[in-house]
N, C-alpha and C positions, 0 to 999 in steps of 0.2 A: 485384610478386607475389616474392615470397621462394622459396628450392626445394623448405625445407620446405613451402610454401604450397601450392606445385603439386602436390607430392604430395601433400598435403591433400586437396586440390583431385577431384585421378585422383580418389582410392579416394573423394568423395561423389560424383563422376560414375560410375562403378561399378554404386554403390552403388544407386542412382538409376536408374538404367537397368537393371538388374538386377532390379527391384522389391519392395528388398530396406534399402529407407534409414529411418530411425527417425525421428521428430517433432524429436528431435535436433539428428537430421544432420540435416533439410529447413534450421533452424535457423539452420545455423552454416553450411550452403554457402548462404544466405538473403548472410548475415553477407560472407563471400568474395567475395559478390558487390557487394557489394550500390553499394560505390563506383568501383570496381577496374578498367575496361575492357582491362588487358592479362588480369586474370583470366575475366571474360567473353567476351575472343575466341575465347581455350584451351576453356571449355566451348562452346562453340559448334563450333571444331571438333574436339571428341570424341566431340560425336554425329552432328554428319556422316558419320567415321572409324565409329563403329558401326554407324549406319544403313547406308555401299556394305559394308563386313562381312557385315553381319544382309543385306546383299540378299546379294552372292555365293557367301554357302556356303549360301543358302534359308534362311535365317531367318523371312523377316520371313512367308511365303508358311505356312513350316510354325507359326509363329506364331497367322498370324490367320487362318489355311486350316484349320485339323486337323478342324474339323468336317464340314468338307464329306465329302459322300462324291465314292469314289473313281468316275473319271467312266466308258461301258461302254467294251470294243478297241475299237467302234465307229465313235463316238464320239471317237480319241484327238487329229484332225488338230484337231477345232474347242474342247477339251477344251486341249492345250497350249496355241494363240490366248488360252483364255480366260483358261489363268493368268498367264500372258505380262501380260495386262490386268492382272493384280490385280495383280498383284506392280508396277505404275506408279504405279496408286494407290493401293497401299501406302506404294512412296516416296511419292511427291506428296503423300500423306497425313501422311510425317511429315519433309518438309521443310518441308510448313507452319504445322506446332505449332512446329519449332523456333524458325522466323521469328518469330512470332508471340510466345511466349515470349521469345525475344531481343526484340524490337518494348518489350514490354509494361516490360523489362528497362531498356533504353533511357531508355523515355517516362519509369519510374519514378526513374531515378538524375538525369536532366537537367533541371535548371535550366528552365523556360519561362519564355521574353523578353516580359515586358511589350508590349502596345501602347502604353501614356504610361508614359515613364522615371520610375518613383518620385523623387520633390522630398528625398531621403536623402543626406545623405553615406552612400557606402557602401566597405568592406573588407573583403578576400578575406581568410580564415585566414592569417595571417604561417608557410612554409616551416619549419620544423625548424633549418636554416642559418640561420635570422634572432636573433640574441640577441635573450633576451626583453627587458632594458633596450632594448632601440634599437626594442622595438614600439610601436603609439598606444596609451594610455591611454585608458580608456573608462569605468572605475566601479570601483568597491573593494567589496570583499571586507566588506562592512558589520557583520552578526553570522554566529553561529554556532550551536548547539546542538547539540554534539556530534559534526560535520562532520567530515569526513577528504577534500577536498577541492582535485585535482593539474593538473597537467596532462601527462600523461602520456608525452608526447614530449621530455620535456626531464627528466622525474622529480622534478619539481617540485613539492613540498606547501607549499600556503598557508595561512596563519592568513589570519584573525581581521584587517580593517584594511589588508592588502594589496589594492597593484593592485590593478585587472584588465585584463590586453590582448587584443588578438584573440590567439585561439587555440580548440585543442581544450580539454574541460576534462573533467575524473569524478567528482561521488562518488558512495563509495561505503558512506557512513555519516547517517547527521541530517540537518540540514536548515543548509540555509548562504540569507543575504537575499544580492541582491548589490542596489547602486543603482546603477544607472549616471549618466552626468555632467551627462543632463536627469532626473534625480530618478525615471527611469521604477525601479520597485521589481520586483523575480521573486524570490520564494522558492521554491529552488530544494528538493525529497525525493527521498531516496536508495532508492535506485541511482539513477543520470541518470546521463547521457551530451549535450556540448552541445556548444557552438562559439556563438563569440560574435564575430560580425562586426564588429561599430562598437555604437557607443553609439542605432544606430535600429534594429539588427536580432540577432535568432538565431535559431541552427540546433540544434532538438532531437532528437537520434536515438535517446533512450527515455529515461524516466520523467515527474515530475510538476514541472510550477513555475507555481506564480500570482501573478499582476501586477495590481500598481495602476498606472492610467499618467499620469503627471501631466500638464498644459496641455502643456506645452511638447515632451511626447513624444506626439501625435497623432501618427499614421502607425505606431507602432514595432508592426514586422514578427515574425511567427517562423514558423518553417518546419518542417516536419517531414517525415519520409517522404511522407506522400500531401497535406500541406493547403500551402496559403501561408496564413495571418492575417497581418490590418492591423486594427490599433486606431482605433477612430475616440473614445478620452479613455473610454477604460473601466476591467476592473473581473472580467477573468477566470482562468480555468483550463487547462492544456493539459496532455490524460497519451498517452506514447506507449505503448502498451504493446510485452511482446518481439516480438507476428506483426506491429510495426508500422502497425499500426490507429492511432487519433487521435482522442482526444476534443474534444470546447472546450464548456464551459461559462461560459455572459455568468451574471454576476451583478452587472453594474449600465454599465451603454452600451448600449453600441454595436461588432461589429466583422462584415466582408468576411473570406469565410472562400470559395476555390479550389481545388477537389478540384486533385492535381496530371497526374490524367487526364480532364479536362473536357475532351468537344469541341468546337471552334471553336463561335463561338457562346453555348454555355451560359451559362443567366443561375449569373452568382456571389452566394451566399447568405450573405443580410444576416443575422445574428441578436444580436435588439437585448435587453435582462435578461428575465431566466428562461426563456431560451430553452436549448440545448444540441442538441450534432452527433457524431455517431459517423461516420467516412468511410475504409473501409479500404485497404489500397496498391493490390493491383489490381483493384480494382472501380473506384471514383474518386467511387459514388455517395454522396452525405450521407443519414445515414438520420437522419429524428427521436427523437430520446432528454427522459426527463425528466430536469429541471436536478439535479443531483445536488450540494445545499449541502451535506451532510454526509462526505463524503469529502478535500475537499482543504481542508488548515490556512493560513491566507488570508494569517495575518499569525502572527509566535513572540509579542508579545502579544496575545492575541486575547481580549480582559478590554474589554469594552464600560463605559459610566455604571449598563447594568444591573447588567452581571455587579457591577463594582466594587458596586453598592448591596447585592448578596445576601454578597457577603465582606464587610461589614463587618457584616452581623447575623450575620451566621458567626459573627466575632470578637470581633460584642457577648456572645453567649453564653458565651465563656472553653472553650472548645475545650484538653481536655490536646494534644490531635493533629490541625494538619486539613493535610492534601494535597488542594491546586487541583489535583495535576495538571498543571503547566506546565512543558514542555520544558526544563531548565537547560542551563546551557553546557557540562559534559559530556555530556551527552545520557542520564545514567545514575542520574543523584543525585532524590530524589524529596522539596522540602522539604517541610520541617515549618514549618507556622505556628504551629502551635500552642506553649501554653507548655513544651510539653516539647525544643523544637526537638533532636527525636528520629530525623533523617533514614533516608528508606529508601531503595534503592540498585536499581535492574534486572539482570535478569540476563535478556538477551532475546538468545542467541546465537541460537537458531531463530528471531529474524525476517530476512529478507529488506532491511522497509522499517520505517523509525521506529515505534517503540509510543506513539503520540501521534498524537490524533486532535482534530478540531474537538467541545468538549464541550458537558452540560447548560446548565455556564457557561464563559465559557474554552474551553479546550486540554483533554483528559481520556488520560487510558492505556487503550491501546487492548495488549489482548493477543486472541494467537491461536490459544488450547485446545490443546488436546489437539496438534495437527498443528505446533508449534512451539514448542511447553517452555517458552512465553516467562515468564515472573511478578516479584513481587519481595517484598522480603523490609524489616521495623523489624530490624534486628539487636539492637537496647538496645530491646525494647518492657519498659514496667513498667507492671506491671499495676495495676488502683484498686485502692487500701487502705479504701475507704469502707462497699466493703458496697453500691456504686452503679455502675452505669457505663449509659452509650447510647451505644450508635452509629450512624451515618443513614451514607447511601450515594445519589448519583443512578446508576441503571448501563445501560444498554444488551446487551442480550444476543441474539445470534445464532445459538447454543446453544446445546441445556443439556446438556453434558457431568456423567460421574456425579459426584455428591456439589462441583457446580463453588462453586467458591472464592470468597468477595468478600475476605472479613478473616479470619482466624481464627489465633488466639488457642490452643493445642488440642495435643497428643502423648496423646491416648486413645484408643486400640482396645476392641470388644466381644469377646468371643468368643460361643461357638454358643448359651449361655447369658442373653448379651447382659447379661455384668459386665462393669463396667470396668479397664483397668489404664493403665499410663502414668508419663507426667511430670504432670498434670495440666492446667492451661490453667482460660481465664477462660472464651473463648468462645467458639464455632465457627458462624459464618456466612457462608450461600451461599444452595445451590440443593438441594434433598435427593433424594438416588438414583438412579434413575431417570426419574423421575416428574416434575424439575422445578421442586416449587410453594420455595416460596421457607420457607426453617427457619433455623431458630436451634436450639444447642443453650448451656447454661452449664450451670456448676460451683457450688454453692452450697455458703454454709461451712463446712456439712455431709460437701462432698465428692459428696453427690449429683449425678444428673447431669441436666438437666432440660429435655424439649424440647416446642421448638413443634412445626410447619408451617406450611402456608396448601395444601387440598385441590389448589386450582386451579394450572398450571404457569403461570411468569414467562411471562408472553408478550415475546415475539423483538422486536425492531427497533424497540424501542419505548423512553422515556427512562420508569426507574419511579427512585422516592423510596421507601430499602425502608430500615428502621430496627428498633433493640427496646433495649428499657426497660428497666433488672432498677431497682425504688425499695429492694427490702429486703424485702420481701414476696412480689410478685410478678415474672414474667420478661412482656413484652408483646410483639409482635408486629406492625410494622407496615408499611401499603404502601401511598405514596400520601396518610400523612397520615389515615388512617381502620385502625385497632383491629383485627385476621387473628385474632387467636390471642392466651391469656394462660394461666400459670398458677400458685400460688402454686411463689415462691422462697425464701429462708432468706437473707437476704446472700446471698453474692458469697465465692468462695474467691481466694487473691491468690498460688496458687503458680504454674506450670506452666515451658514451657521459655521462654530467653533470646529468642529472637525472635519475632514476628509474620509470618504473614504475608500479599502481600496480593495474590489474583489461586491462590493455592495452597495450598496445608497443607503443612507442611514437616516434616519428618520431624524424629527426638524429639532429636537432635544440631542440629538447625538449617543442614545442611550441604548440602540438597537437598529438592528437594519427597518428597514420601510415600511409600514403595514403594509402598505398597500400595491409597491415595486419594489421588494425589495433586491431586485436584482444577482441575484447568490454567482459568482462567475467560478462554470467551470472548466479548470483546463490548469494551463501554466503559464506567471505573468513573473518578468524580466524585467530587472534594468529599466525598472521606473524611476523615470527623468524628468520633475521637474521646471523653468527654467523661466525668469524675468524680464525676457526680453524674447523676440521674433529669430528661429530657426533658419537661415538661407535654407533652400531647396537644394544646394549642395552638401551642409552641413547632412543635412534629414541626407540625402543619399549619401551620401560618405559614413553615417551610421547603418545605417539597413546594407550598406556593402563590404564594409571592415570585417565583422563578429564572425567565430570560424568558423566553421562546416564542419 
């Protein structure tokens, strides 16, 4: 513990004892006490000193017993004796509380000795004094999707392909795939901090991992602040939250979970396919929860054989632009697989985690809504010049922000008389105002704005296939293959801003989201496609029904 850390620890302890410690302060106090025995001893000494001073100056009795009435003078001797006994009780309670707290910290930070030594080769993380190249290698940093992976003790930044050795790692951005020498695959999602102990053991301090264990890796272990997990040849995910609570989700196979605070003789928890549990650090009691297959990105290439069939069908329809929403090498490019090859770019400064999650087909773009201000844009959007257009996507909304945008090529505002002004644009596709119904606005060849919307709010937490089609005579709005609204529309305007927004409406100069109505999307967007022709109702129905379930 450095002098600076000791000073900070003292200030946090004083705030705690004065009942003025914030939630952030409590988290920082836990961090300082986590694995530092010197800090833990200092904490106990300071609490004991506070208790002694409180005793000597009468603070304990004043604090605990102010509400008691002053005893009558005739019982002075009895009252003095009672006060003395109350003080003894207060001091005993204080010491008991401190001893219990210190014991819990000790239990939570001291690895338990297993009854039967594991039949695996293990190695403790190397001390900083041992040169990096002299440490044993246990695997490789096999794939990166915008990953910033480092060894903080050495100020060492790692690149895709680098060998991984024993030590502590931090992932501050993106996804990093690790393949151990025994072919165990671990996908780490930022932000994360973990130790590689051997090719059979990983220690998670915070963050998310998804793991695929090979036959030769059976017995692979994951340790967190609250559990020890042993795998029996399976696919599972682990998340350690900021409060050091651990969750385990088993996608296939079987794992054994042992809470670190498990009492002697407590049965170890066996989790099998489609089961999950949560264990809080300070309780050690497993809590059964529903498995969440939608939370964890399990592979950097999420595409299955069914997914490939869907994407091949989509490409056969010849989209001008097609965004599959898979994470790319730099973590910020949205690759356009349509004929125009006009890639998009992510702007995600407000998001702590990568903006990708499991999608309806493969992976999807995930945006956090007004709370994160994240969005994407296609800097060089080419408007359809055929007088027709079709736009479709899979979406899964978590909420319905004001004018939430799916995709918008739009620079129009309306005054109090509902008269439009601005640079124009072809379409405004998303949710309607505060009601949250699916809506589209398009401009015909005469620059008139045609508006359509569904009366019902878009369902939350469910994948929905959404689309609109302009065929030169009408505009039609679809959800899950069914037409929900239509209106006359004479062709299509070809003017507008130079960029298109995804998950937000852009400002007229396309440098930022619109200041008046940014329309930040909250949820997932997948398989966004734009066609320079009118898709038929049969084609839209096919796309909405053939996606894997």
